[in-house]
DSSP file (Angstrom, degrees, kcal/mol; ACC not computed):
  #  RESIDUE AA STRUCTURE BP1 BP2  ACC     N-H-->O    O-->H-N    N-H-->O    O-->H-N    TCO  KAPPA ALPHA  PHI   PSI    X-CA   Y-CA   Z-CA
    1    1 A M              0   0    0      0, 0.0     2,-0.3     0, 0.0     0, 0.0   0.000 360.0 360.0 360.0 135.4   95.7   74.8   91.8
    2    2 A A        -     0   0    0      2,-0.0     2,-0.4     0, 0.0     0, 0.0  -0.736 360.0-153.4 -96.8 142.8   96.2   78.3   93.3
    3    3 A Y        -     0   0    0     -2,-0.3     2,-0.5     2,-0.0     0, 0.0  -0.936   3.2-151.3-115.1 138.8   94.8   81.5   91.8
    4    4 A I        -     0   0    0     -2,-0.4     2,-1.1     5,-0.0     3,-0.0  -0.941   7.0-147.7-111.1 124.1   96.4   84.9   92.2
    5    5 A D    >>  -     0   0    0     -2,-0.5     3,-1.7     1,-0.2     4,-0.5  -0.783  11.3-169.5 -89.4 100.1   94.1   88.0   92.0
    6    6 A Y  T 34 S+     0   0    0     -2,-1.1    -1,-0.2     1,-0.3     3,-0.0   0.581  78.3  72.9 -70.1  -8.7   96.5   90.5   90.6
    7    7 A N  T 34 S+     0   0    0      1,-0.2    -1,-0.3    -3,-0.0    -2,-0.0   0.732 104.5  37.8 -75.2 -21.7   94.0   93.3   91.3
    8    8 A I  T <4 S+     0   0    0     -3,-1.7     2,-0.4     2,-0.1    -2,-0.2   0.458  91.5 106.0-107.5  -2.3   94.8   93.0   95.0
    9    9 A V     <  -     0   0    0     -4,-0.5     2,-0.6     1,-0.0     3,-0.1  -0.645  66.2-137.6 -80.2 129.6   98.5   92.4   94.8
   10   10 A D        -     0   0    0     -2,-0.4    -2,-0.1     1,-0.2    -3,-0.0  -0.785   5.1-152.5 -88.5 121.7  100.6   95.5   95.8
   11   11 A E  S    S+     0   0    0     -2,-0.6    -1,-0.2     1,-0.3    -2,-0.0   0.861  92.8  26.4 -63.4 -36.8  103.5   95.8   93.4
   12   12 A F  S    S+     0   0    0      1,-0.1    -1,-0.3    -3,-0.1    33,-0.2  -0.757  72.7 165.0-127.7  83.9  105.7   97.6   96.0
   13   13 A P        +     0   0    0      0, 0.0     2,-0.3     0, 0.0    32,-0.2   0.562  51.7  68.0 -82.7  -8.5  104.5   96.4   99.4
   14   14 A F  E     -A   44   0A   0     30,-2.6    30,-2.8    73,-0.1     2,-0.4  -0.780  68.5-133.7-116.9 156.0  107.4   97.5  101.6
   15   15 A E  E     +A   43   0A   0     71,-0.4    71,-0.8    -2,-0.3     2,-0.3  -0.869  33.9 173.2-101.0 138.1  108.9  100.8  102.8
   16   16 A C  E     -AB  42  85A   0     26,-2.7    26,-1.9    -2,-0.4     2,-0.4  -0.940  21.7-147.0-142.4 165.0  112.7  101.1  102.5
   17   17 A E  E     -AB  41  84A   0     67,-2.3    67,-2.0    -2,-0.3     2,-0.5  -0.998   1.8-158.7-133.4 138.2  115.5  103.6  102.9
   18   18 A F  E     +AB  40  83A   0     22,-2.9    21,-2.5    -2,-0.4    22,-1.7  -0.963  31.2 167.8-107.9 133.0  118.8  104.0  101.2
   19   19 A Y  E     -AB  38  82A   0     63,-2.4    63,-3.3    -2,-0.5     2,-0.4  -0.933  29.6-141.0-145.2 164.7  121.3  106.0  103.2
   20   20 A R  E     -A   37   0A   0     17,-2.3    17,-2.9    -2,-0.3     2,-0.7  -0.951  19.6-130.6-124.5 147.2  124.9  107.1  103.6
   21   21 A M  E     +A   36   0A   0     -2,-0.4     2,-0.3    15,-0.2    15,-0.2  -0.888  44.5 159.6 -96.4 116.8  127.0  107.4  106.8
   22   22 A T  E     -A   35   0A   0     13,-2.5    13,-3.3    -2,-0.7     2,-0.5  -0.882  39.2-126.5-135.5 165.2  128.7  110.8  106.7
   23   23 A I  E     -A   34   0A   0     -2,-0.3     2,-1.1    11,-0.2    11,-0.2  -0.971  21.7-134.6-114.5 125.8  130.3  113.4  109.0
   24   24 A D    >   -     0   0    0      9,-0.6     3,-1.4    -2,-0.5     9,-0.1  -0.688  20.1-173.0 -80.9 100.8  129.0  116.9  108.8
   25   25 A E  T 3  S+     0   0    0     -2,-1.1    -1,-0.2     1,-0.3     7,-0.1   0.498  74.9  74.8 -77.1  -2.9  132.3  118.9  108.8
   26   26 A S  T 3  S+     0   0    0      2,-0.1    -1,-0.3     3,-0.0     3,-0.1   0.622  83.5  84.5 -81.1 -12.3  130.5  122.2  109.1
   27   27 A K  S <  S-     0   0    0     -3,-1.4     5,-0.1     1,-0.1    -4,-0.0  -0.452  98.7 -84.2 -83.1 159.6  129.9  121.4  112.8
   28   28 A P    >>  -     0   0    0      0, 0.0     3,-2.2     0, 0.0     4,-0.5  -0.291  45.9-107.5 -58.6 151.4  132.4  122.1  115.5
   29   29 A L  G >4 S+     0   0    0      1,-0.3     3,-1.2     2,-0.2    -2,-0.1   0.846 118.7  55.7 -53.0 -40.3  135.0  119.4  115.9
   30   30 A D  G 34 S+     0   0    0      1,-0.2    -1,-0.3     3,-0.0    -3,-0.0   0.617 110.5  46.9 -72.4  -9.5  133.5  118.1  119.2
   31   31 A Q  G <4 S+     0   0    0     -3,-2.2     2,-1.0    -7,-0.1    -1,-0.2   0.367  81.4 112.3-108.5   1.7  130.1  117.6  117.5
   32   32 A Q    <<  +     0   0    0     -3,-1.2     2,-0.3    -4,-0.5    -7,-0.1  -0.660  40.1 148.8 -81.7 104.5  131.4  115.9  114.4
   33   33 A V        -     0   0    0     -2,-1.0    -9,-0.6    -9,-0.1     2,-0.3  -0.922  55.7 -89.2-130.6 157.6  130.1  112.3  114.5
   34   34 A E  E     -A   23   0A   0     -2,-0.3     2,-0.3   -11,-0.2   -11,-0.2  -0.511  51.8-172.5 -68.9 130.6  129.2  109.9  111.9
   35   35 A E  E     -A   22   0A   0    -13,-3.3   -13,-2.5    -2,-0.3     2,-0.5  -0.918  27.6-114.3-128.8 151.7  125.5  110.3  111.0
   36   36 A K  E     -A   21   0A   0     -2,-0.3     2,-0.5   -15,-0.2   -15,-0.2  -0.744  30.2-170.7 -83.7 123.9  122.9  108.5  108.9
   37   37 A V  E     -A   20   0A   0    -17,-2.9   -17,-2.3    -2,-0.5     2,-0.4  -0.961  17.0-139.3-119.1 113.2  121.8  110.6  106.0
   38   38 A V  E     +A   19   0A   0     -2,-0.5   -19,-0.3   -19,-0.2     3,-0.1  -0.566  22.2 177.8 -73.2 124.3  118.8  109.2  104.0
   39   39 A V  E    S+     0   0A   0    -21,-2.5     2,-0.3    -2,-0.4   -20,-0.2   0.670  70.8   9.7 -99.2 -22.1  119.3  109.7  100.3
   40   40 A H  E     -A   18   0A   0    -22,-1.7   -22,-2.9    36,-0.1     2,-0.4  -0.869  56.3-174.8-161.0 124.4  116.1  108.0   99.1
   41   41 A A  E     +A   17   0A   0     -2,-0.3     2,-0.3   -24,-0.2   -24,-0.2  -0.982  30.8 139.2-117.8 132.5  113.1  106.6  100.9
   42   42 A T  E     -A   16   0A   0    -26,-1.9   -26,-2.7    -2,-0.4     2,-0.3  -0.946  54.1 -86.7-158.5 172.0  110.5  104.8   98.8
   43   43 A K  E     +A   15   0A   0     -2,-0.3     2,-0.3   -28,-0.2   -28,-0.2  -0.663  55.2 165.9 -83.8 150.6  108.2  101.8   98.5
   44   44 A C  E     -A   14   0A   0    -30,-2.8   -30,-2.6    -2,-0.3     2,-0.4  -0.949  36.6-125.5-154.9 172.1  109.8   98.7   97.2
   45   45 A D  E     -C   65   0A   0     20,-2.1    20,-2.7    -2,-0.3     2,-0.4  -0.968  26.2-158.8-123.4 146.3  109.6   95.0   96.6
   46   46 A I  E     +C   64   0A   0     -2,-0.4     2,-0.3    18,-0.2    18,-0.2  -0.986  13.1 173.5-130.7 132.7  112.4   92.7   97.9
   47   47 A T  E     -C   63   0A   0     16,-2.4    16,-3.2    -2,-0.4     2,-0.4  -0.989  37.1-110.2-134.5 148.2  113.3   89.2   96.9
   48   48 A E  E     -C   62   0A   0     -2,-0.3    14,-0.3    14,-0.2     3,-0.1  -0.635  27.7-174.3 -74.7 128.1  116.2   87.0   97.9
   49   49 A A  E     -     0   0A   0     12,-2.7     2,-0.3    -2,-0.4    13,-0.2   0.838  62.8 -32.9 -90.3 -39.8  118.7   86.6   95.0
   50   50 A S  E     -C   61   0A   0     11,-1.5    11,-2.9     2,-0.0    -1,-0.4  -0.975  53.5-157.1-167.8 167.9  121.0   84.1   96.7
   51   51 A H  E     -C   60   0A   0     -2,-0.3     2,-0.4     9,-0.2     9,-0.2  -0.988   4.9-153.2-153.3 155.3  122.5   83.0  100.0
   52   52 A T  E     -C   59   0A   0      7,-2.7     7,-2.7    -2,-0.3     2,-0.4  -0.968  13.9-157.7-127.2 147.1  125.4   81.1  101.3
   53   53 A A  E     +C   58   0A   0     -2,-0.4     2,-0.2     5,-0.2     5,-0.2  -0.964  13.8 171.5-128.5 141.7  125.6   79.2  104.5
   54   54 A S        -     0   0    0      3,-2.6    -2,-0.0    -2,-0.4     0, 0.0  -0.712  54.7 -87.3-128.3-174.2  128.4   78.0  106.7
   55   55 A S  S    S+     0   0    0     -2,-0.2     3,-0.1     1,-0.2    -2,-0.0   0.703 125.6  37.8 -70.3 -17.0  128.4   76.5  110.1
   56   56 A N  S    S-     0   0    0      1,-0.3     2,-0.3     0, 0.0    -1,-0.2   0.731 122.2  -4.8-106.9 -26.5  128.3   79.9  111.8
   57   57 A F        -     0   0    0      2,-0.0    -3,-2.6     0, 0.0     2,-0.4  -0.978  52.3-122.4-160.4 166.8  126.1   82.1  109.6
   58   58 A I  E     -C   53   0A   0     -2,-0.3     2,-0.4    -5,-0.2    -5,-0.2  -0.992  23.4-160.6-118.6 129.4  124.0   82.6  106.5
   59   59 A S  E     -C   52   0A   0     -7,-2.7    -7,-2.7    -2,-0.4     2,-0.3  -0.928  13.2-165.9-110.0 133.6  124.9   85.5  104.2
   60   60 A A  E     -C   51   0A   0     -2,-0.4    53,-2.7    -9,-0.2     2,-0.4  -0.844  16.9-152.4-122.0 155.5  122.2   86.7  101.7
   61   61 A K  E     -CD  50 112A   0    -11,-2.9   -12,-2.7    -2,-0.3   -11,-1.5  -0.970  20.8-159.8-119.8 142.2  122.0   88.8   98.6
   62   62 A W  E     -CD  48 111A   0     49,-2.5    49,-2.8    -2,-0.4     2,-0.5  -0.907  15.3-143.4-124.7 147.7  118.8   90.6   97.9
   63   63 A S  E     -CD  47 110A   0    -16,-3.2   -16,-2.4    -2,-0.3     2,-0.4  -0.959  21.7-166.8-106.0 127.5  117.2   92.2   94.8
   64   64 A V  E     -CD  46 109A   0     45,-3.0    45,-2.9    -2,-0.5     2,-0.4  -0.957   2.2-166.4-118.2 132.0  115.2   95.3   95.5
   65   65 A Y  E     +CD  45 108A   0    -20,-2.7   -20,-2.1    -2,-0.4    43,-0.2  -0.962  12.9 166.5-119.4 133.0  112.9   96.9   93.0
   66   66 A F  E     - D   0 107A   0     41,-2.1    41,-2.6    -2,-0.4   -22,-0.2  -0.994  31.3-112.9-144.7 153.6  111.4  100.4   93.3
   67   67 A P  E     + D   0 106A   0      0, 0.0     2,-0.3     0, 0.0    39,-0.2  -0.421  31.5 173.7 -80.5 155.4  109.6  102.8   91.0
   68   68 A F        -     0   0    0     37,-2.0     2,-1.0    -2,-0.1     7,-0.1  -0.951  34.8-121.6-156.8 150.3  110.9  106.0   89.7
   69   69 A D    >>  -     0   0    0     -2,-0.3     4,-2.2     1,-0.2     3,-1.3  -0.789  21.1-162.6 -91.9 102.8  109.7  108.6   87.2
   70   70 A K  T 34 S+     0   0    0     -2,-1.0    -1,-0.2     1,-0.3     5,-0.1   0.668  86.9  55.2 -65.2 -15.9  112.4  108.8   84.6
   71   71 A T  T 34 S+     0   0    0      1,-0.1    -1,-0.3    -3,-0.0    -2,-0.0   0.732 122.7  22.5 -87.3 -22.0  111.1  112.1   83.3
   72   72 A N  T <4 S+     0   0    0     -3,-1.3     2,-0.3     2,-0.0    -2,-0.2   0.483 115.0  61.1-121.8  -5.9  111.2  113.9   86.6
   73   73 A E     <  -     0   0    0     -4,-2.2     2,-0.4     2,-0.0    -5,-0.0  -0.830  57.5-146.1-126.2 159.9  113.7  112.1   88.8
   74   74 A E        -     0   0    0     -2,-0.3     2,-0.8    -3,-0.0    -5,-0.1  -0.964  34.4-112.1-117.6 141.2  117.4  111.1   88.9
   75   75 A V        +     0   0    0     -2,-0.4   -35,-0.0     1,-0.2    -7,-0.0  -0.645  37.0 178.2 -74.0 113.0  118.4  107.8   90.5
   76   76 A V        +     0   0    0     -2,-0.8     2,-0.3   -37,-0.1    -1,-0.2   0.538  45.5 104.5 -96.8  -8.6  120.3  109.0   93.6
   77   77 A V        -     0   0    0    -38,-0.0     2,-0.3     4,-0.0    -2,-0.0  -0.577  52.5-174.6 -75.1 134.5  121.1  105.6   95.0
   78   78 A R    >   -     0   0    0     -2,-0.3     3,-2.0    20,-0.0    18,-0.2  -0.882  34.6 -84.7-128.7 157.7  124.8  104.7   94.4
   79   79 A N  T 3  S+     0   0    0     -2,-0.3    18,-0.2     1,-0.2     3,-0.1  -0.382 116.7  33.8 -56.0 138.0  127.0  101.6   94.9
   80   80 A G  T 3  S+     0   0    0     16,-2.6    -1,-0.2     1,-0.4    17,-0.1   0.160  87.5 125.7  96.7 -17.6  128.3  101.7   98.5
   81   81 A D    <   -     0   0    0     -3,-2.0    15,-3.3    14,-0.1    -1,-0.4  -0.281  60.2-118.9 -65.5 161.2  125.1  103.2   99.9
   82   82 A M  E     -BE  19  95A   0    -63,-3.3   -63,-2.4    13,-0.2     2,-0.4  -0.687  23.8-153.8-102.0 158.9  123.4  101.3  102.8
   83   83 A F  E     +BE  18  94A   0     11,-2.6    11,-1.9    -2,-0.3     2,-0.3  -0.978  12.8 177.3-135.1 142.4  119.9   99.9  102.7
   84   84 A T  E     +BE  17  93A   0    -67,-2.0   -67,-2.3    -2,-0.4     2,-0.3  -0.989  12.0 146.8-146.3 141.5  117.3   99.0  105.3
   85   85 A A  E     -BE  16  92A   0      7,-1.6     7,-2.9    -2,-0.3     2,-0.5  -0.971  38.6-124.5-160.3 164.5  113.8   97.7  105.2
   86   86 A N  E     - E   0  91A   0    -71,-0.8     2,-0.7    -2,-0.3   -71,-0.4  -0.984  20.7-169.8-119.9 120.9  111.3   95.6  107.1
   87   87 A M  E >  S- E   0  90A   0      3,-3.0     3,-1.4    -2,-0.5   -73,-0.1  -0.874  74.8 -37.7-115.4  97.1  109.8   92.6  105.2
   88   88 A Y  T 3  S-     0   0    0     -2,-0.7    -1,-0.1     1,-0.3     3,-0.1   0.880 125.4 -41.9  54.4  42.7  107.0   91.1  107.2
   89   89 A G  T 3  S+     0   0    0      1,-0.2     2,-0.6     0, 0.0    -1,-0.3   0.382 115.9 115.4  88.7  -3.6  108.9   91.6  110.5
   90   90 A I  E <   -E   87   0A   0     -3,-1.4    -3,-3.0     2,-0.0     2,-0.4  -0.886  63.8-133.3-101.4 122.7  112.3   90.5  109.0
   91   91 A E  E     -E   86   0A   0     -2,-0.6     2,-0.6    -5,-0.2    -5,-0.2  -0.603  17.4-163.9 -74.6 128.3  114.9   93.2  109.0
   92   92 A V  E     +E   85   0A   0     -7,-2.9    -7,-1.6    -2,-0.4     2,-0.4  -0.964  18.8 164.8-114.4 114.5  116.7   93.4  105.6
   93   93 A N  E     +E   84   0A   0     -2,-0.6    21,-0.9    -9,-0.2    22,-0.3  -0.962  11.1 121.4-129.2 145.2  119.9   95.4  105.9
   94   94 A G  E     -EF  83 113A   0    -11,-1.9   -11,-2.6    -2,-0.4     2,-0.4  -0.994  52.7 -80.9-179.4-175.4  122.8   95.6  103.5
   95   95 A K  E     -EF  82 112A   0     17,-2.4    17,-2.8    -2,-0.3     2,-0.4  -0.900  42.9-113.7-112.3 136.8  125.2   97.4  101.2
   96   96 A V  E     + F   0 111A   0    -15,-3.3   -16,-2.6    -2,-0.4    15,-0.2  -0.555  37.8 167.7 -71.5 124.4  124.3   98.4   97.6
   97   97 A V  E     +     0   0A   0     13,-2.9     2,-0.3    -2,-0.4    14,-0.2   0.359  65.4  19.6-118.1   0.9  126.5   96.5   95.2
   98   98 A G  E     - F   0 110A   0     12,-1.0    12,-2.3   -20,-0.1     2,-0.4  -0.870  54.6-166.2-170.0 137.2  124.6   97.3   91.9
   99   99 A V  E     + F   0 109A   0     -2,-0.3    10,-0.2    10,-0.2   -20,-0.1  -0.993  12.3 174.7-130.3 124.2  122.1   99.9   90.6
  100  100 A F  E     - F   0 108A   0      8,-2.9     8,-2.2    -2,-0.4     2,-0.1  -0.824  11.2-163.0-136.2  94.6  120.3   99.3   87.4
  101  101 A P  E     - F   0 107A   0      0, 0.0     2,-0.4     0, 0.0     6,-0.2  -0.419  14.6-140.5 -72.4 153.6  117.6  101.7   86.2
  102  102 A S    >   -     0   0    0      4,-2.9     3,-1.7    -2,-0.1     4,-0.4  -0.878  16.9-130.5-115.4 147.5  115.2  100.5   83.5
  103  103 A H  T 3  S+     0   0    0     -2,-0.4    -1,-0.1     1,-0.3   -33,-0.1   0.690 106.4  69.4 -64.2 -18.0  113.8  102.5   80.6
  104  104 A L  T 3  S-     0   0    0      2,-0.1    -1,-0.3   -34,-0.0     3,-0.1   0.494 123.7 -94.7 -82.8  -3.4  110.4  101.2   81.7
  105  105 A G  S <  S+     0   0    0     -3,-1.7   -37,-2.0     1,-0.4     2,-0.3   0.756  88.6  97.4 100.8  27.1  110.4  103.4   84.9
  106  106 A G  E     -D   67   0A   0     -4,-0.4    -4,-2.9   -39,-0.2     2,-0.4  -0.913  55.9-137.8-138.0 167.7  111.8  101.1   87.6
  107  107 A V  E     -DF  66 101A   0    -41,-2.6   -41,-2.1    -2,-0.3     2,-0.5  -0.991   5.1-156.2-129.3 136.7  115.1  100.5   89.3
  108  108 A T  E     -DF  65 100A   0     -8,-2.2    -8,-2.9    -2,-0.4     2,-0.4  -0.957  15.3-174.5-108.4 129.9  116.7   97.2   90.4
  109  109 A V  E     -DF  64  99A   0    -45,-2.9   -45,-3.0    -2,-0.5     2,-0.5  -0.988  15.6-143.9-126.0 133.4  119.2   97.4   93.2
  110  110 A Y  E     -DF  63  98A   0    -12,-2.3   -13,-2.9    -2,-0.4   -12,-1.0  -0.849  16.9-161.7 -99.6 133.1  121.3   94.5   94.4
  111  111 A I  E     -DF  62  96A   0    -49,-2.8   -49,-2.5    -2,-0.5     2,-0.5  -0.931   8.9-150.8-117.7 133.1  122.0   94.4   98.1
  112  112 A Q  E     -DF  61  95A   0    -17,-2.8   -17,-2.4    -2,-0.4   -51,-0.2  -0.916  31.5-112.7-101.9 126.9  124.8   92.4   99.9
  113  113 A D  E     - F   0  94A   0    -53,-2.7   -19,-0.2    -2,-0.5     3,-0.1  -0.280  28.2-172.8 -56.2 136.2  123.9   91.3  103.5
  114  114 A T        +     0   0    0    -21,-0.9   -20,-0.1     1,-0.1    -1,-0.1   0.278  61.1  95.0-114.3   8.7  126.1   93.1  106.1
  115  115 A D              0   0    0    -22,-0.3   -57,-0.1     1,-0.2    -1,-0.1   0.053 360.0 360.0 -89.7  26.9  124.9   91.2  109.1
  116  116 A V              0   0    0     -3,-0.1    -1,-0.2   -59,-0.1    -2,-0.1   0.423 360.0 360.0-107.2 360.0  127.8   88.7  109.0
């Protein structure tokens, strides 16, 4: 039987970024290129929600959990934003397909794999 010491478990062990790809139209035309704009960087936890496999690739969906202070913050992550994180050396990248804040002070975000 395995025992888990919850005193040493980190609730949010990973660093992640939610970002949007935008073009800064205030720049001169020859300098207007699509750029990554980080909208939220935070600690998080990541779990695989589901995956599908074919003969050519595996597509995954992820559940991402992160804290937020509901009295001082607004959830700035939106459907369509992009996500990136490193989970024990595995890159997790995807598109936000659902954002669900909780009254208890956390947010659950569903990510669809974009590496297919």
